[in-house]
C-alpha positions in Angstrom: -28.1 17.0 28.7 -25.7 16.1 25.5 -24.5 18.8 23.4 -24.4 16.2 20.1 -21.4 14.3 18.9 -18.0 15.8 19.4 -18.6 17.9 22.1 -17.8 17.6 25.7 -14.5 16.5 27.4 -14.2 13.7 25.1 -14.6 15.4 21.6 -13.5 12.5 19.2 -15.3 9.4 21.5 -18.3 9.5 19.5 -17.1 9.9 16.5 -14.5 7.1 16.7 -17.1 5.0 18.3 -20.1 5.4 15.9 -18.5 2.9 13.1 -18.8 0.3 16.2 -22.7 0.9 16.8 -23.3 -0.8 13.4 -24.4 -4.0 14.4 -23.3 -5.6 10.9 -19.5 -4.5 11.4 -19.6 -5.5 14.8 -20.5 -8.9 13.9 -18.2 -9.0 11.2 -15.4 -7.6 13.4 -16.1 -10.2 16.0 -15.7 -13.2 13.4 -12.7 -11.6 11.6 -10.8 -11.4 15.2 -11.6 -14.9 15.9 -10.5 -16.1 12.6 -7.2 -14.2 13.0 -7.0 -15.5 16.8 -7.3 -19.2 15.2 -4.9 -18.4 12.3 -2.2 -17.1 14.9 -2.6 -20.3 17.1 -2.5 -22.6 14.1 0.8 -21.4 12.4 2.4 -21.6 16.1 1.2 -24.9 16.8 2.1 -25.9 12.9 5.2 -24.8 13.1 6.2 -26.4 16.5 4.8 -29.6 15.0 6.6 -29.5 11.9 9.9 -28.4 13.6 9.6 -31.5 16.0 8.7 -33.9 13.0 11.9 -33.3 11.0 13.7 -33.8 14.2 14.5 -29.9 15.0 15.7 -28.9 11.6 13.9 -25.8 10.0 13.5 -27.3 6.5 10.1 -28.2 6.7 9.1 -25.1 8.5 10.6 -23.2 5.7 9.0 -25.3 3.1 5.4 -24.5 4.8 6.1 -20.7 4.6 6.8 -21.1 1.0 3.8 -23.0 0.4 1.8 -20.9 1.9 3.1 -17.8 0.0 3.6 -19.6 -3.7 -0.1 -20.9 -3.8 -2.2 -18.0 -3.2 0.3 -16.3 -5.7 -0.8 -18.7 -8.6 -4.7 -18.8 -7.8 -5.7 -15.5 -6.1 -6.8 -13.8 -9.4 -9.6 -16.7 -10.0 -10.1 -16.7 -6.3 -11.1 -12.7 -6.6 -13.0 -13.3 -9.4 -15.1 -15.9 -7.7 -15.5 -14.0 -4.8 -17.2 -11.3 -7.0 -19.6 -13.8 -7.9 -20.9 -15.2 -4.5 -22.4 -13.5 -1.4 -19.3 -13.0 1.1 -20.7 -14.2 4.2 -21.5 -17.8 3.3 -17.9 -17.9 1.1 -16.1 -16.7 4.1 -18.0 -19.2 6.3 -17.2 -21.9 4.2 -13.7 -21.3 3.7 -13.3 -21.1 7.7 -15.2 -24.2 8.2 -13.3 -26.4 6.0 -9.8 -24.8 7.0 -11.0 -25.8 10.4 -12.0 -29.2 9.6 -8.7 -29.6 7.5 -6.4 -28.5 10.6 -8.7 -31.1 12.7 -7.3 -34.1 10.7 -3.8 -33.6 12.2 -5.0 -34.7 15.9 -7.1 -37.5 14.1 -3.6 -38.7 12.2 -1.7 -38.2 15.3 -3.9 -40.9 17.2 -3.0 -43.3 14.4 0.4 -42.8 13.6 3.4 -40.1 14.0 2.3 -37.2 11.8 4.8 -37.6 8.6 6.0 -34.9 6.0 3.2 -35.8 3.5 0.4 -35.4 6.0 1.6 -32.1 7.2 2.2 -30.5 3.6 -1.0 -32.2 2.0 -2.9 -29.8 4.8 -0.7 -27.0 4.6 -1.5 -27.2 0.4 -5.4 -27.4 1.2 -5.6 -24.8 3.6 -3.3 -22.4 1.6 -5.7 -22.9 -1.4 -8.8 -22.2 0.8 -7.1 -18.8 2.2 -6.9 -17.6 -1.0 -10.4 -16.9 -1.2 -10.6 -15.0 2.2 -8.8 -11.8 1.5 -10.9 -10.6 -1.7 -13.9 -11.7 -0.4 -13.4 -10.4 2.9 -12.2 -6.7 1.3 -15.0 -6.9 -1.1 -17.6 -7.5 1.9 -16.9 -4.3 3.6 -18.6 -1.6 1.2 -22.0 -3.7 1.6 -22.0 -3.0 5.8 -20.8 0.3 6.2 -21.5 3.8 4.7 -18.8 5.0 2.4 -17.7 7.7 5.0 -17.1 5.2 7.6 -14.7 2.6 5.5 -11.5 4.4 6.3 -12.2 4.2 10.3 -13.7 0.7 9.7 -10.6 -0.4 8.1 -8.5 0.9 11.2 -10.6 -1.0 13.6 -10.3 -4.0 11.3 -6.1 -3.5 12.0 -6.5 -3.1 15.5 -8.6 -6.0 16.3 -7.3 -8.3 13.8 -4.0 -8.2 14.7 -5.1 -8.3 18.3 -6.2 -11.4 17.4 -3.2 -12.8 15.6 -0.9 -11.7 18.1 -3.1 -13.3 21.1 -3.1 -17.0 19.1 0.7 -17.4 19.2 0.6 -16.2 22.9 -2.3 -18.8 24.0 -0.5 -21.4 22.0 2.8 -20.8 23.9 0.9 -21.2 27.2 -1.0 -24.1 26.3 2.2 -25.9 25.1 3.2 -26.4 28.3 0.1 -28.6 29.2 -1.2 -30.2 25.8 0.3 -31.6 22.8 0.3 -29.6 19.8 -1.8 -31.5 17.4 -4.3 -30.8 20.3 -4.1 -27.5 20.2 -4.5 -27.6 16.4 -8.2 -29.2 17.2 -8.7 -26.2 19.7 -7.8 -23.6 17.0 -9.6 -25.5 14.3 -12.8 -25.4 16.5 -12.4 -21.6 16.7 -12.3 -21.3 13.1 -15.7 -23.1 12.9 -16.9 -20.7 15.7 -15.8 -17.8 13.5 -17.5 -19.3 10.4 -20.7 -19.5 12.4 -20.2 -15.9 13.4 -19.4 -15.0 9.7 -22.4 -16.5 8.2 -24.7 -14.6 11.1 -23.5 -11.1 9.5 -26.6 -9.9 8.0 -25.8 -9.7 4.1 -26.9 -7.9 1.2 -27.0 -9.4 -2.2 -24.1 -10.1 -4.2 -22.9 -6.9 -5.9 -25.0 -4.3 -3.6 -23.4 -1.6 -1.7 -24.5 0.1 1.5 -27.7 1.8 0.6 -27.5 1.0 -3.2 -29.5 -1.3 -5.4 -28.5 -4.9 -5.8 -25.9 -5.4 -9.3 -26.6 -8.6 -10.7 -23.3 -10.9 -11.9 -22.8 -14.0 -13.5 -21.8 -16.9 -11.3 -20.2 -19.0 -13.7 -16.3 -18.4 -14.4 -14.9 -17.8 -17.8 -11.6 -16.6 -18.6 -12.8 -14.1 -21.3 -14.9 -12.6 -18.6 -11.8 -12.6 -16.4 -9.8 -10.8 -18.8 -12.6 -8.2 -19.5 -12.9 -7.6 -16.0 -9.1 -6.8 -15.6 -9.1 -4.9 -18.7 -11.6 -2.6 -16.7 -9.9 -2.5 -13.4 -6.4 -1.6 -15.0 -8.3 1.2 -17.2 -9.7 2.5 -13.5 -6.2 2.5 -12.3 -4.9 4.5 -15.1 -7.4 7.2 -14.7 -6.4 7.5 -11.0 -2.8 8.0 -10.9 -3.0 8.6 -6.8 -4.5 5.0 -6.7 -1.7 3.8 -8.6 0.9 5.4 -6.2 -1.1 4.1 -3.2 -1.0 0.1 -4.7 2.8 0.6 -5.9 3.5 1.6 -1.8 1.8 -1.7 -1.0 4.5 -3.3 -3.1 7.0 -1.4 -1.0 5.4 -2.7 2.1 5.5 -6.2 1.0 9.1 -6.0 0.1 10.2 -4.5 3.5 7.9 -6.4 6.0 8.3 -10.1 4.4 12.1 -10.4 5.2 11.9 -8.8 8.7 10.4 -11.7 10.6 13.4 -13.7 8.9 16.0 -11.4 9.9 14.7 -10.6 13.4 17.0 -13.5 15.1 20.1 -12.1 13.1 19.4 -8.6 14.2 19.0 -9.5 17.9 22.5 -11.1 17.9 24.3 -9.0 15.3 22.8 -5.6 15.5 21.8 -5.7 19.4 24.2 -7.9 20.9 21.8 -9.7 22.9 21.2 -13.2 23.1 18.4 -15.0 20.5 15.6 -14.7 22.4 15.5 -11.0 22.3 14.0 -11.6 18.9 11.0 -12.4 20.3 10.8 -8.6 21.8 11.8 -7.0 18.2 8.9 -9.2 16.4 6.5 -8.3 19.1 7.4 -4.7 18.9 7.2 -4.6 15.3 3.7 -6.1 15.0 2.5 -4.1 17.9 2.7 -1.1 15.5 -0.4 -2.1 13.7 -2.3 -0.9 16.7 -1.0 2.7 16.7 -1.3 2.6 12.8 -5.2 1.8 13.4 -5.5 4.4 16.0 -3.9 6.9 13.6 -6.1 6.2 10.7 -9.1 6.3 12.9 -8.0 9.8 14.8 -7.0 11.2 11.2 -9.8 10.0 9.4 -9.8 13.3 7.2 -6.3 13.3 5.9 -5.6 12.3 2.4 -4.8 8.7 2.3 -1.4 9.7 0.3 -0.3 12.1 2.8 -0.8 9.4 5.4 0.9 6.7 3.5 4.0 9.4 3.1 4.0 10.0 6.6 4.0 6.4 7.5 6.9 5.8 4.9 8.8 8.9 6.4 8.4 7.3 10.2 9.4 3.8 9.2 12.5 5.1 7.2 14.0 7.2 10.1 13.1 4.4 12.6 15.1 1.9 10.6 17.9 4.1 10.1 17.9 4.8 14.1 18.2 1.1 14.5 21.4 1.0 12.3 22.7 4.1 13.9 22.0 3.3 17.7 22.3 -0.5 17.9 20.9 0.3 21.7 18.7 -2.6 23.0 16.7 -0.1 24.8 16.0 2.3 21.7 15.4 -1.1 19.3 12.0 -2.2 20.4 10.7 1.7 20.4 12.0 1.9 16.8 10.5 -1.2 15.4 6.9 -0.1 17.0 7.4 3.0 15.1 8.3 1.5 11.9 5.7 -1.3 12.2 3.1 1.6 12.4 4.6 3.4 9.6 4.4 0.4 7.2 1.0 -0.7 8.7 -0.6 2.1 7.7 -0.6 1.3 3.9 -2.7 -1.7 3.8 -5.7 -0.5 5.2 -5.5 2.9 3.1 -5.0 1.1 0.1 -8.0 -1.1 0.9 -10.1 1.9 1.8 -9.3 3.4 -1.7 -10.5 0.4 -3.4 -13.5 0.0 -1.7 -14.6 3.4 -2.3 -13.4 3.6 -6.0 -13.9 0.3 -7.7 -17.3 -1.1 -8.6 -18.6 -3.8 -6.2 -18.6 -6.4 -9.0 -15.1 -5.8 -9.6 -13.9 -5.1 -6.1 -12.8 -8.9 -5.2 -10.6 -9.0 -8.6 -9.2 -5.9 -7.8 -8.3 -6.9 -4.4 -6.7 -10.1 -5.8 -4.7 -7.9 -8.2 -3.1 -5.7 -5.6 -2.3 -8.7 -3.6 -0.8 -10.5 -6.6 1.5 -7.3 -6.5 1.9 -7.7 -2.5 2.9 -11.2 -2.7 5.3 -10.6 -5.7 6.9 -7.9 -3.7 7.0 -10.2 -0.5 9.0 -13.2 -2.4 11.3 -10.5 -3.8 11.9 -9.0 -0.5 12.4 -12.3 1.2 14.9 -13.3 -1.2 16.7 -9.9 -1.7 16.8 -9.2 2.2 18.3 -12.6 3.0 21.0 -11.9 0.0 21.7 -8.7 1.0 22.0 -9.4 4.5 24.5 -11.6 3.8 26.7 -9.9 1.4 26.7 -6.4 2.8 25.4 -6.8 6.7 22.9 -5.9 8.5 23.8 -2.2 9.6 24.1 -1.4 6.0 20.9 -3.1 4.8 18.9 -1.3 7.5 20.5 2.1 7.0 20.0 1.8 3.0 16.2 0.5 3.8 15.6 3.4 6.2 17.1 5.8 3.9 15.4 4.6 0.7 11.7 4.7 2.7 12.3 8.3 3.9 13.1 9.2 0.2 10.3 7.7 -1.3 8.1 9.6 1.3 9.3 12.8 0.2 8.6 11.7 -3.6 5.1 10.4 -2.4 4.4 13.9 -1.1 6.2 15.8 -4.3 3.9 13.5 -6.6 0.7 14.1 -4.6 1.3 18.2 -4.9 2.0 17.6 -8.8 -1.1 15.5 -9.6 -3.0 18.1 -7.7 -1.9 21.2 -9.6 -2.4 19.3 -12.9 -5.6 18.1 -11.8 -6.5 21.7 -10.9 -5.2 22.9 -14.8 -7.1 20.5 -16.4 -10.3 21.6 -14.6 
């Protein structure tokens, strides 16, 4: 006979898995995982097509990466505003359906003529515009599917399954490239986008603006710049009233600045830091991105811990790990260090998401996500530029040591700030 949740030889099992018994959330998780799988597979195939069509030069590949970052930077705020005005499942389904159909143009074009640079860039621009709607709509959707006390764990599972799908996509593409041409792989990934759209539209949805267990909130569907500015003012006022939230959002910028240049620098690290061949960079990259699984499990297991303490711990872990890489340069400890640094940094985004989903009213949530992601994109662009410049000027060892030390010190500052803000809050009360 059961003694209830949280008892017996596996005391945390039922608590961990309770959120997975939510049918709405399970459907959303399946759709998101398939969407991320499709994204990873498409990016791998598209990179290969761009590399081969430009005669084994990386110029076109770099242009694609730049466009996929710059375009959301310019339109993510209006995308977030519109995401607050429409039901999320149809919007997300439409985004993935049109992305799949757009990518499917590549194999059709390849049947008629060699794929040109213009064709590739046109498709990249269109899909980047569509992708700008996904993040704010997806983030704003979660509070309507799970209760408030389950949002943190839900974000942890989303990180685990989403990262798993995204890593499985390139692996599948790499295997299939031995048997199929890259354009036909994109047709497969486009079909997976369409299937994820079907799953997304099947997610039982609440009316736009309605939270889990609350009454619906009506919002105007038309977009006016005066209304956008008014909503932005309300969000900024909300942030000002919550200093802890501002600190958490700023750490998202730190995450973007450190995370963005690392994939670019991994090939250099393989040869200059670890003295291995260039293929070793795939082990480093895989280790770093696998850290997201550890981050997700940490969020689920320590769901009762205040978010800023978890973020501070993650920054400290990442700082120590990157410093260890600069000091040891061992090919044996390097992958482990990057697993830990990846986990420490990946923990930031789900916790910031959870904070927004709990504190920001639903009619403003999509725009709030867009605002924080604007900061993330700005920091990412700065990090890519600054990281490449510093790697060339000062070298990788000093860059890794400086970044690691900075993250560790920032962790201490964050903990101290948390304590001071708590003390001030107690005195005011």
